[in-house]
Biopython code that builds the backbone (N, CA, C, O; Angstrom):
import numpy as np
from Bio.PDB.StructureBuilder import StructureBuilder

atoms = [
    (1, "MET", "N", (0.860, -1.179, 0.000)),
    (1, "MET", "CA", (0.000, 0.000, 0.000)),
    (1, "MET", "C", (0.901, 1.236, 0.000)),
    (1, "MET", "O", (1.861, 1.317, 0.766)),
    (2, "SER", "N", (0.590, 2.157, -0.836)),
    (2, "SER", "CA", (1.412, 3.365, -0.933)),
    (2, "SER", "C", (1.167, 4.276, 0.269)),
    (2, "SER", "O", (0.209, 4.096, 1.021)),
    (3, "MET", "N", (2.035, 5.234, 0.427)),
    (3, "MET", "CA", (1.895, 6.196, 1.526)),
    (3, "MET", "C", (0.594, 6.981, 1.399)),
    (3, "MET", "O", (-0.072, 7.256, 2.397)),
    (4, "GLU", "N", (0.232, 7.343, 0.157)),
    (4, "GLU", "CA", (-1.003, 8.105, -0.049)),
    (4, "GLU", "C", (-2.220, 7.268, 0.336)),
    (4, "GLU", "O", (-3.138, 7.755, 0.996)),
    (5, "ALA", "N", (-2.215, 6.006, -0.083)),
    (5, "ALA", "CA", (-3.342, 5.124, 0.238)),
    (5, "ALA", "C", (-3.429, 4.890, 1.742)),
    (5, "ALA", "O", (-4.522, 4.846, 2.307)),
    (6, "THR", "N", (-2.283, 4.740, 2.382)),
    (6, "THR", "CA", (-2.263, 4.562, 3.835)),
    (6, "THR", "C", (-2.820, 5.803, 4.522)),
    (6, "THR", "O", (-3.607, 5.697, 5.462)),
    (7, "GLY", "N", (-2.414, 6.970, 4.055)),
    (7, "GLY", "CA", (-2.912, 8.220, 4.633)),
    (7, "GLY", "C", (-4.411, 8.368, 4.462)),
    (7, "GLY", "O", (-5.109, 8.793, 5.382)),
    (8, "ARG", "N", (-4.909, 8.014, 3.277)),
    (8, "ARG", "CA", (-6.356, 8.094, 3.036)),
    (8, "ARG", "C", (-7.107, 7.112, 3.928)),
    (8, "ARG", "O", (-8.158, 7.443, 4.477)),
    (9, "ALA", "N", (-6.568, 5.911, 4.070)),
    (9, "ALA", "CA", (-7.218, 4.905, 4.920)),
    (9, "ALA", "C", (-7.257, 5.377, 6.371)),
    (9, "ALA", "O", (-8.261, 5.196, 7.059)),
    (10, "GLU", "N", (-6.168, 5.978, 6.832)),
    (10, "GLU", "CA", (-6.136, 6.498, 8.199)),
    (10, "GLU", "C", (-7.133, 7.638, 8.373)),
    (10, "GLU", "O", (-7.805, 7.720, 9.401)),
    (11, "GLN", "N", (-7.237, 8.519, 7.376)),
    (11, "GLN", "CA", (-8.194, 9.621, 7.459)),
    (11, "GLN", "C", (-9.624, 9.100, 7.490)),
    (11, "GLN", "O", (-10.459, 9.610, 8.237)),
    (12, "GLN", "N", (-9.907, 8.081, 6.676)),
    (12, "GLN", "CA", (-11.253, 7.506, 6.664)),
    (12, "GLN", "C", (-11.565, 6.850, 8.003)),
    (12, "GLN", "O", (-12.676, 6.977, 8.515)),
    (13, "ALA", "N", (-10.585, 6.147, 8.570)),
    (13, "ALA", "CA", (-10.786, 5.509, 9.871)),
    (13, "ALA", "C", (-11.015, 6.569, 10.944)),
    (13, "ALA", "O", (-11.892, 6.412, 11.794)),
    (14, "ASP", "N", (-10.234, 7.643, 10.908)),
    (14, "ASP", "CA", (-10.417, 8.728, 11.872)),
    (14, "ASP", "C", (-11.800, 9.351, 11.739)),
    (14, "ASP", "O", (-12.465, 9.614, 12.741)),
    (15, "ALA", "N", (-12.229, 9.587, 10.514)),
    (15, "ALA", "CA", (-13.548, 10.183, 10.290)),
    (15, "ALA", "C", (-14.644, 9.262, 10.815)),
    (15, "ALA", "O", (-15.617, 9.729, 11.407)),
    (16, "PHE", "N", (-14.492, 7.962, 10.603)),
    (16, "PHE", "CA", (-15.474, 7.000, 11.101)),
    (16, "PHE", "C", (-15.520, 7.020, 12.625)),
    (16, "PHE", "O", (-16.601, 7.021, 13.215)),
    (17, "LEU", "N", (-14.346, 7.037, 13.267)),
    (17, "LEU", "CA", (-14.302, 7.042, 14.727)),
    (17, "LEU", "C", (-14.904, 8.322, 15.301)),
    (17, "LEU", "O", (-15.603, 8.280, 16.313)),
    (18, "VAL", "N", (-14.637, 9.456, 14.663)),
    (18, "VAL", "CA", (-15.209, 10.724, 15.122)),
    (18, "VAL", "C", (-16.730, 10.687, 14.989)),
    (18, "VAL", "O", (-17.441, 11.120, 15.895)),
    (19, "ALA", "N", (-17.232, 10.173, 13.866)),
    (19, "ALA", "CA", (-18.682, 10.084, 13.663)),
    (19, "ALA", "C", (-19.308, 9.139, 14.681)),
    (19, "ALA", "O", (-20.374, 9.431, 15.223)),
    (20, "ALA", "N", (-18.659, 8.012, 14.944)),
    (20, "ALA", "CA", (-19.185, 7.053, 15.919)),
    (20, "ALA", "C", (-19.193, 7.670, 17.315)),
    (20, "ALA", "O", (-20.151, 7.490, 18.067)),
    (21, "HIS", "N", (-18.127, 8.397, 17.666)),
    (21, "HIS", "CA", (-18.069, 9.053, 18.977)),
    (21, "HIS", "C", (-19.174, 10.102, 19.093)),
    (21, "HIS", "O", (-19.822, 10.209, 20.133)),
    (22, "PHE", "N", (-19.390, 10.878, 18.023)),
    (22, "PHE", "CA", (-20.436, 11.896, 18.038)),
    (22, "PHE", "C", (-21.802, 11.255, 18.259)),
    (22, "PHE", "O", (-22.599, 11.759, 19.050)),
    (23, "GLU", "N", (-22.082, 10.143, 17.568)),
    (23, "GLU", "CA", (-23.365, 9.453, 17.722)),
    (23, "GLU", "C", (-23.524, 8.918, 19.140)),
    (23, "GLU", "O", (-24.600, 9.033, 19.726)),
    (24, "ASP", "N", (-22.463, 8.333, 19.699)),
    (24, "ASP", "CA", (-22.523, 7.828, 21.075)),
    (24, "ASP", "C", (-22.786, 8.968, 22.042)),
    (24, "ASP", "O", (-23.592, 8.832, 22.964)),
    (25, "HIS", "N", (-22.108, 10.099, 21.836)),
    (25, "HIS", "CA", (-22.293, 11.258, 22.710)),
    (25, "HIS", "C", (-23.725, 11.779, 22.601)),
    (25, "HIS", "O", (-24.352, 12.088, 23.614)),
    (26, "LYS", "N", (-24.240, 11.877, 21.380)),
    (26, "LYS", "CA", (-25.601, 12.368, 21.172)),
    (26, "LYS", "C", (-26.607, 11.447, 21.856)),
    (26, "LYS", "O", (-27.534, 11.925, 22.510)),
    (27, "GLU", "N", (-26.438, 10.138, 21.715)),
    (27, "GLU", "CA", (-27.341, 9.192, 22.364)),
    (27, "GLU", "C", (-27.266, 9.326, 23.876)),
    (27, "GLU", "O", (-28.287, 9.247, 24.559)),
    (28, "GLY", "N", (-26.059, 9.529, 24.405)),
    (28, "GLY", "CA", (-25.899, 9.697, 25.845)),
    (28, "GLY", "C", (-26.587, 10.951, 26.342)),
    (28, "GLY", "O", (-27.242, 10.923, 27.384)),
    (29, "VAL", "N", (-26.453, 12.048, 25.619)),
    (29, "VAL", "CA", (-27.089, 13.305, 26.012)),
    (29, "VAL", "C", (-28.604, 13.167, 25.950)),
    (29, "VAL", "O", (-29.306, 13.608, 26.860)),
    (30, "LEU", "N", (-29.112, 12.557, 24.881)),
    (30, "LEU", "CA", (-30.561, 12.406, 24.749)),
    (30, "LEU", "C", (-31.125, 11.506, 25.836)),
    (30, "LEU", "O", (-32.193, 11.798, 26.373)),
    (31, "SER", "N", (-30.439, 10.417, 26.178)),
    (31, "SER", "CA", (-30.947, 9.545, 27.233)),
    (31, "SER", "C", (-30.864, 10.246, 28.584)),
    (31, "SER", "O", (-31.719, 10.032, 29.443)),
    (32, "PHE", "N", (-29.840, 11.084, 28.784)),
    (32, "PHE", "CA", (-29.739, 11.860, 30.020)),
    (32, "PHE", "C", (-30.921, 12.820, 30.136)),
    (32, "PHE", "O", (-31.528, 12.930, 31.202)),
    (33, "ILE", "N", (-31.249, 13.512, 29.051)),
    (33, "ILE", "CA", (-32.358, 14.460, 29.066)),
    (33, "ILE", "C", (-33.677, 13.730, 29.311)),
    (33, "ILE", "O", (-34.535, 14.239, 30.032)),
    (34, "GLU", "N", (-33.851, 12.547, 28.723)),
    (34, "GLU", "CA", (-35.090, 11.795, 28.906)),
    (34, "GLU", "C", (-35.304, 11.407, 30.361)),
    (34, "GLU", "O", (-36.447, 11.292, 30.801)),
    (35, "ARG", "N", (-34.233, 11.201, 31.115)),
    (35, "ARG", "CA", (-34.355, 10.785, 32.515)),
    (35, "ARG", "C", (-34.543, 11.962, 33.465)),
    (35, "ARG", "O", (-34.809, 11.754, 34.649)),
    (36, "ARG", "N", (-34.414, 13.185, 32.978)),
    (36, "ARG", "CA", (-34.499, 14.359, 33.847)),
    (36, "ARG", "C", (-35.949, 14.766, 34.077)),
    (36, "ARG", "O", (-36.834, 14.399, 33.305)),
    (37, "PRO", "N", (-36.186, 15.528, 35.147)),
    (37, "PRO", "CA", (-37.536, 16.048, 35.395)),
    (37, "PRO", "C", (-37.994, 16.955, 34.251)),
    (37, "PRO", "O", (-37.178, 17.401, 33.445)),
    (38, "PRO", "N", (-39.295, 17.226, 34.181)),
    (38, "PRO", "CA", (-39.853, 17.997, 33.056)),
    (38, "PRO", "C", (-39.194, 19.358, 32.836)),
    (38, "PRO", "O", (-39.053, 19.780, 31.688)),
    (39, "TYR", "N", (-38.788, 20.057, 33.894)),
    (39, "TYR", "CA", (-38.209, 21.387, 33.699)),
    (39, "TYR", "C", (-36.889, 21.297, 32.946)),
    (39, "TYR", "O", (-36.424, 22.294, 32.394)),
    (40, "PHE", "N", (-36.287, 20.129, 32.917)),
    (40, "PHE", "CA", (-35.044, 19.961, 32.179)),
    (40, "PHE", "C", (-35.309, 19.718, 30.701)),
    (40, "PHE", "O", (-34.386, 19.747, 29.887)),
    (41, "LYS", "N", (-36.560, 19.480, 30.358)),
    (41, "LYS", "CA", (-36.936, 19.217, 28.972)),
    (41, "LYS", "C", (-37.526, 20.457, 28.311)),
    (41, "LYS", "O", (-38.223, 20.342, 27.303)),
    (42, "GLY", "N", (-37.261, 21.627, 28.856)),
    (42, "GLY", "CA", (-37.766, 22.850, 28.259)),
    (42, "GLY", "C", (-39.140, 23.213, 28.771)),
    (42, "GLY", "O", (-39.831, 24.032, 28.165)),
    (43, "GLY", "N", (-39.549, 22.614, 29.881)),
    (43, "GLY", "CA", (-40.885, 22.832, 30.421)),
    (43, "GLY", "C", (-41.088, 24.228, 30.960)),
    (43, "GLY", "O", (-41.577, 25.108, 30.251)),
    (44, "THR", "N", (-40.715, 24.440, 32.215)),
    (44, "THR", "CA", (-41.037, 25.695, 32.880)),
    (44, "THR", "C", (-39.823, 26.598, 33.056)),
    (44, "THR", "O", (-39.860, 27.519, 33.872)),
    (45, "GLY", "N", (-38.788, 26.364, 32.338)),
    (45, "GLY", "CA", (-37.604, 27.206, 32.467)),
    (45, "GLY", "C", (-36.867, 26.931, 33.757)),
    (45, "GLY", "O", (-36.638, 25.773, 34.105)),
    (46, "ALA", "N", (-36.490, 27.984, 34.477)),
    (46, "ALA", "CA", (-35.691, 27.822, 35.687)),
    (46, "ALA", "C", (-36.534, 27.484, 36.906)),
    (46, "ALA", "O", (-35.978, 27.155, 37.954)),
    (47, "GLN", "N", (-37.833, 27.552, 36.805)),
    (47, "GLN", "CA", (-38.677, 27.250, 37.957)),
    (47, "GLN", "C", (-38.463, 25.810, 38.377)),
    (47, "GLN", "O", (-38.398, 24.909, 37.541)),
    (48, "GLY", "N", (-38.356, 25.604, 39.666)),
    (48, "GLY", "CA", (-38.217, 24.258, 40.174)),
    (48, "GLY", "C", (-36.782, 23.775, 40.247)),
    (48, "GLY", "O", (-36.529, 22.704, 40.798)),
    (49, "LEU", "N", (-35.837, 24.528, 39.711)),
    (49, "LEU", "CA", (-34.455, 24.082, 39.780)),
    (49, "LEU", "C", (-33.942, 24.125, 41.212)),
    (49, "LEU", "O", (-33.223, 23.224, 41.642)),
    (50, "VAL", "N", (-34.308, 25.170, 41.953)),
    (50, "VAL", "CA", (-33.927, 25.291, 43.351)),
    (50, "VAL", "C", (-35.204, 25.475, 44.146)),
    (50, "VAL", "O", (-35.913, 26.468, 43.981)),
    (51, "GLU", "N", (-35.495, 24.505, 45.018)),
    (51, "GLU", "CA", (-36.731, 24.609, 45.790)),
    (51, "GLU", "C", (-36.661, 25.814, 46.723)),
    (51, "GLU", "O", (-35.627, 26.076, 47.338)),
    (52, "GLY", "N", (-37.747, 26.526, 46.818)),
    (52, "GLY", "CA", (-37.827, 27.686, 47.684)),
    (52, "GLY", "C", (-37.324, 28.964, 47.041)),
    (52, "GLY", "O", (-37.508, 30.043, 47.605)),
    (53, "ALA", "N", (-36.710, 28.879, 45.907)),
    (53, "ALA", "CA", (-36.228, 30.087, 45.228)),
    (53, "ALA", "C", (-37.400, 30.769, 44.536)),
    (53, "ALA", "O", (-38.249, 30.111, 43.934)),
    (54, "THR", "N", (-37.436, 32.080, 44.627)),
    (54, "THR", "CA", (-38.531, 32.817, 43.976)),
    (54, "THR", "C", (-37.980, 33.766, 42.953)),
    (54, "THR", "O", (-38.741, 34.478, 42.298)),
]
sb = StructureBuilder()
sb.init_structure("model")
sb.init_model(0)
sb.init_chain("A")
sb.init_seg("    ")
for serial, (resi, resn, name, xyz) in enumerate(atoms, 1):
    if name == "N":
        sb.init_residue(resn, " ", resi, " ")
    sb.init_atom(name, np.array(xyz, "f"), 0.0, 1.0, " ", f" {name:<3s}", serial, name[0])
structure = sb.get_structure()
């Protein structure tokens, strides 16, 4: 395999790993948001974040 082909293969592998990491991160963030109380889902804004705060 030539140096150019090796470089292209490495770039493609890097791009694949970055895309896979991005998808894993996105899934993690979405599952985190799904487990949060409603105000964390864009419900009532800052209300309810600190009990007793007005």
